[in-house]
C-alpha positions in Angstrom: -30.8 -61.6 -6.8 -29.3 -60.8 -3.3 -25.9 -60.5 -4.9 -27.2 -58.1 -7.5 -28.7 -55.7 -4.8 -25.5 -55.9 -2.7 -23.4 -54.9 -5.7 -25.8 -52.1 -6.5 -25.6 -50.7 -3.0 -21.8 -50.8 -2.9 -21.7 -49.0 -6.3 -24.0 -46.2 -5.0 -21.8 -45.6 -1.9 -18.6 -45.4 -3.9 -20.2 -42.9 -6.3 -21.3 -40.7 -3.4 -17.9 -40.4 -1.9 -16.1 -38.7 -4.8 -19.2 -36.5 -5.3 -19.0 -35.3 -1.7 -15.2 -34.7 -2.0 -15.8 -32.7 -5.2 -18.4 -30.5 -3.5 -15.9 -29.9 -0.6 -13.2 -29.0 -3.1 -15.6 -26.7 -4.9 -16.6 -24.9 -1.7 -12.9 -24.5 -0.8 -12.3 -23.0 -4.3 -15.1 -20.5 -3.9 -13.8 -19.5 -0.5 -10.2 -19.1 -1.9 -11.5 -16.8 -4.6 -13.4 -14.7 -2.0 -10.2 -14.4 0.1 -8.2 -13.4 -3.0 -10.7 -10.7 -3.9 -10.6 -9.4 -0.3 -6.8 -9.3 -0.4 -6.8 -7.4 -3.7 -9.3 -4.9 -2.4 -7.2 -4.5 0.8 -4.0 -4.0 -1.2 -5.7 -1.4 -3.4 -7.1 0.4 -0.4 -3.7 0.6 1.2 -2.1 2.1 -1.9 -5.0 4.6 -2.2 -4.5 5.7 1.5 -0.8 6.2 0.9 -1.4 8.3 -2.2 -4.0 10.4 -0.4 -1.7 10.9 2.5 1.1 12.1 0.1 -1.3 14.5 -1.7 -2.4 15.9 1.7 1.2 16.4 2.8 2.0 18.3 -0.4 -1.0 20.6 0.2 0.1 21.2 3.7 3.7 21.9 2.6 2.3 24.6 0.3 0.3 26.1 3.2 3.4 26.0 5.3 5.5 27.9 2.7 2.7 30.5 2.3 2.5 30.9 6.1 6.2 31.2 6.4 6.2 33.9 3.7 3.4 35.8 5.4 5.2 35.6 8.7 8.4 36.9 7.2 6.5 39.9 5.7 4.7 40.6 9.0 8.1 40.4 10.8 9.6 42.9 8.4 6.7 45.3 8.8 6.9 44.9 12.6 10.6 45.8 12.6 10.0 48.8 10.3 7.2 50.0 12.5 9.3 49.6 15.6 12.0 51.7 14.0 9.6 54.4 13.1 8.1 54.3 16.6 11.5 54.7 18.2 12.3 57.7 15.9 8.9 59.3 16.7 9.5 58.7 20.4 12.9 60.5 20.1 11.1 63.5 18.3 8.5 63.5 21.1 11.2 63.7 23.8 13.0 66.4 21.9 9.8 68.4 21.6 9.1 68.0 25.3 12.6 69.3 26.1 12.1 72.3 23.8 8.7 72.9 25.3 10.1 73.0 28.8 12.8 75.4 27.8 10.3 77.8 26.1 7.7 77.8 28.8 9.2 81.0 30.1 9.4 82.5 26.6 6.8 83.7 24.1 3.3 82.5 24.8 2.4 82.2 21.1 5.5 80.1 20.5 4.6 77.9 23.5 1.1 77.3 22.1 2.6 76.4 18.7 5.0 74.0 20.2 2.2 72.6 22.4 0.1 71.9 19.3 3.1 70.2 17.7 3.6 68.1 20.8 0.0 67.2 21.0 -0.1 66.1 17.3 3.1 64.1 17.8 1.8 62.4 20.8 -1.4 61.5 18.9 0.6 60.0 16.1 2.7 58.2 18.6 -0.4 56.7 20.2 -1.6 55.6 16.7 1.7 54.0 15.9 1.8 52.3 19.3 -1.8 50.9 18.7 -0.7 49.7 15.2 2.4 48.1 16.8 0.3 46.2 19.4 -2.2 45.0 16.7 0.7 43.9 14.4 2.4 42.1 17.4 -0.9 40.3 18.2 -1.3 39.3 14.5 2.3 38.1 14.4 1.8 36.0 17.5 -1.3 34.4 16.1 0.5 33.6 12.8 3.4 32.1 14.8 1.0 29.8 16.7 -0.6 28.7 13.4 2.8 28.1 11.9 3.9 26.0 14.9 0.7 24.0 14.8 1.0 23.3 11.0 4.7 22.5 11.3 4.0 19.9 14.0 1.1 18.4 12.0 3.3 18.3 8.9 6.1 16.6 10.8 3.7 13.9 12.0 2.5 13.3 8.5 6.0 13.2 7.1 6.9 10.6 9.8 3.9 8.5 8.9 4.6 8.6 5.2 8.2 7.7 5.8 7.1 4.8 8.0 4.8 3.5 5.3 7.4 3.9 2.7 9.9 2.0 4.8 7.5 -0.9 5.2 6.8 -0.9 1.5 10.5 -0.8 0.8 11.0 -3.8 3.2 8.2 -5.6 1.4 9.8 -5.0 -2.0 13.2 -6.1 -0.7 11.7 -9.3 0.7 10.0 -10.0 -2.6 13.4 -9.5 -4.4 15.1 -11.8 -2.0 12.3 -14.4 -2.3 12.5 -14.4 -6.1 16.3 -15.0 -5.9 15.8 -17.9 -3.5 13.2 -19.5 -5.7 15.3 -18.9 -8.8 18.4 -20.5 -7.1 16.4 -23.5 -5.9 14.8 -24.1 -9.4 17.8 -23.1 -11.4 17.9 -26.3 -13.5 14.2 -25.9 -14.6 13.9 -22.3 -15.7 13.3 -22.1 -19.4 12.3 -25.7 -19.5 8.6 -25.3 -18.8 9.1 -23.0 -15.8 9.3 -19.2 -15.6 9.7 -17.0 -12.5 8.6 -13.4 -12.7 8.0 -10.5 -10.2 5.2 -8.0 -10.5 2.8 -6.1 -8.2 4.8 -6.9 -5.1 4.5 -10.7 -5.7 6.5 -13.6 -7.2 4.9 -15.7 -9.9 6.2 -19.2 -10.5 4.5 -20.5 -13.7 4.7 -24.2 -14.7 3.6 -25.4 -18.1 1.2 -28.3 -18.3 4.0 -30.5 -19.8 6.1 -30.1 -16.7 3.4 -31.3 -14.3 0.6 -33.3 -16.0 -0.4 -35.5 -18.8 -3.1 -34.0 -21.1 -6.5 -34.1 -19.3 -4.9 -35.7 -16.1 -4.4 -34.2 -12.7 -1.8 -36.6 -11.2 1.6 -34.8 -11.0 4.3 -36.4 -13.0 7.7 -37.4 -11.4 9.5 -34.4 -13.0 6.9 -32.0 -11.6 7.1 -33.6 -8.1 10.8 -32.9 -8.1 10.2 -29.2 -8.9 7.5 -28.9 -6.2 9.6 -30.5 -3.6 12.4 -28.0 -4.1 10.0 -25.1 -4.1 8.3 -26.5 -0.9 11.6 -26.2 1.0 12.0 -22.6 0.0 8.4 -21.8 1.1 8.9 -23.8 4.3 11.9 -21.5 5.3 10.0 -18.3 4.5 7.1 -18.3 7.0 5.9 -14.7 6.1 4.8 -15.7 2.6 1.3 -16.7 1.6 0.9 -19.1 -1.3 -1.9 -19.2 -3.9 -1.9 -22.1 -6.4 -4.0 -21.4 -9.5 -4.8 -24.0 -12.2 -5.4 -22.8 -15.8 -6.6 -24.7 -18.9 -7.1 -23.8 -22.5 -10.5 -23.2 -24.1 -10.9 -26.7 -25.6 -13.6 -28.4 -23.6 -12.6 -31.7 -22.1 -14.8 -34.7 -22.0 -16.1 -35.5 -18.5 -14.3 -38.1 -16.4 -16.2 -39.0 -13.3 -16.5 -36.0 -11.0 -14.2 -33.9 -13.2 -16.7 -32.8 -15.8 -15.1 -29.7 -17.4 -12.1 -27.4 -17.7 -13.0 -25.6 -14.5 -13.1 -28.8 -12.5 -9.8 -29.9 -14.0 -8.1 -26.7 -13.1 -9.3 -26.9 -9.5 -8.3 -30.5 -9.1 -4.8 -29.8 -10.6 -4.3 -26.9 -8.2 -5.3 -29.1 -5.3 -2.9 -31.8 -6.4 0.0 -29.3 -6.4 -1.0 -28.0 -2.9 -1.0 -31.6 -1.5 2.5 -32.3 -2.8 3.8 -29.1 -1.3 2.3 -29.9 2.1 3.4 -33.5 2.0 7.0 -32.5 1.4 7.3 -29.7 3.9 6.3 -28.6 7.4 4.3 -25.6 6.1 1.1 -24.6 7.9 -1.7 -25.5 5.4 -3.4 -22.2 6.3 -0.7 -20.4 4.3 -1.8 -22.3 1.1 -4.8 -21.7 -1.1 -5.8 -23.8 -4.2 -8.0 -22.2 -6.9 -9.2 -23.3 -10.3 -9.4 -20.6 -13.0 -10.5 -22.8 -15.9 -9.9 -21.2 -19.3 -11.0 -17.7 -18.2 -7.5 -16.1 -17.6 -5.5 -16.9 -20.7 -2.1 -15.5 -21.4 -2.8 -15.5 -25.1 -6.3 -15.2 -26.6 -5.3 -16.6 -30.0 -6.8 -19.9 -31.1 -3.5 -21.4 -32.2 -1.9 -24.5 -30.9 1.0 -22.5 -29.4 -1.4 -20.1 -27.6 -3.4 -22.9 -26.1 -0.2 -24.7 -25.0 0.9 -21.4 -23.2 -2.5 -21.1 -21.5 -2.4 -24.6 -20.0 -0.4 -23.9 -16.9 -0.3 -23.8 -13.1 0.7 -20.6 -11.4 2.1 -20.5 -7.9 1.7 -16.9 -6.6 3.9 -16.0 -3.6 2.7 -12.9 -1.6 4.4 -11.4 1.5 2.1 -10.8 4.4 1.1 -7.2 5.0 0.9 -7.5 8.8 3.6 -4.7 9.4 1.9 -2.4 7.0 -1.5 -2.9 8.5 0.0 -2.4 12.0 1.4 1.0 10.9 -2.0 2.1 9.5 -3.8 1.0 12.7 -1.4 2.9 15.0 -1.8 6.1 13.0 
């Protein structure tokens, strides 16, 4: 009887350990999915900010063009008015000269000339007032134009800086894809594909390259692929790595703590992460393991070929956005 209770106690302890490990893995998976959602939200927000900034800059360029046109028109009017003012001033001086000469002449002629002189001086004063008003308006327009030009230059510099960072990011993604392709040259087309989209590199491995059906221990051929990939990731420290496990829609029979497709996809992703960390000096903080189950299929068909395509592991390589975030913070 003693032996029976001892055996029962040992069995209970052994059963608890995998269950606790499974709960830890499930918590990590949920945390990874939250971080991924936050990253996607942050990336979309950055793209939205950049588009808004470009739209605002376009509006300000239109304002600048309109202000430049207004300034040109006012400047032309100002020069025309100045010319008329100068001519009127010459007429005034000529009338004063004639008036002085005729002071000793006919009184009626002097009065007529005096009236003309008075009217001319009045016109001259109006023109002078208009000139001052136009000069003040021109000066105000010039200040607005200078202010808008300065602001537009700042926005142009900021947009260029953002575009430069995005260009560098795109170039780094292109370079990373080439490095990964070179390292895994012998495996492409043999259960492994490498694609680039949305500023990321996707390394997709079919189930047959990594696992036996319903299992999560990585096969020798898969370990070889992951070791080569680990060396590339080790040398590129500015890349974050997300490993996603995917299954088909055929429900598996429970095996211990792995009870369904979602569990299987998470455990497979964790197995891949462990091989990468064991065969490189990568900081584990750069790696995330996530199980997607059957909920993100490549092909919704219920055929054998479609299900085979959906059973895969995707390793998603994402450049860090530290430089881009730094530009946004400083502006």
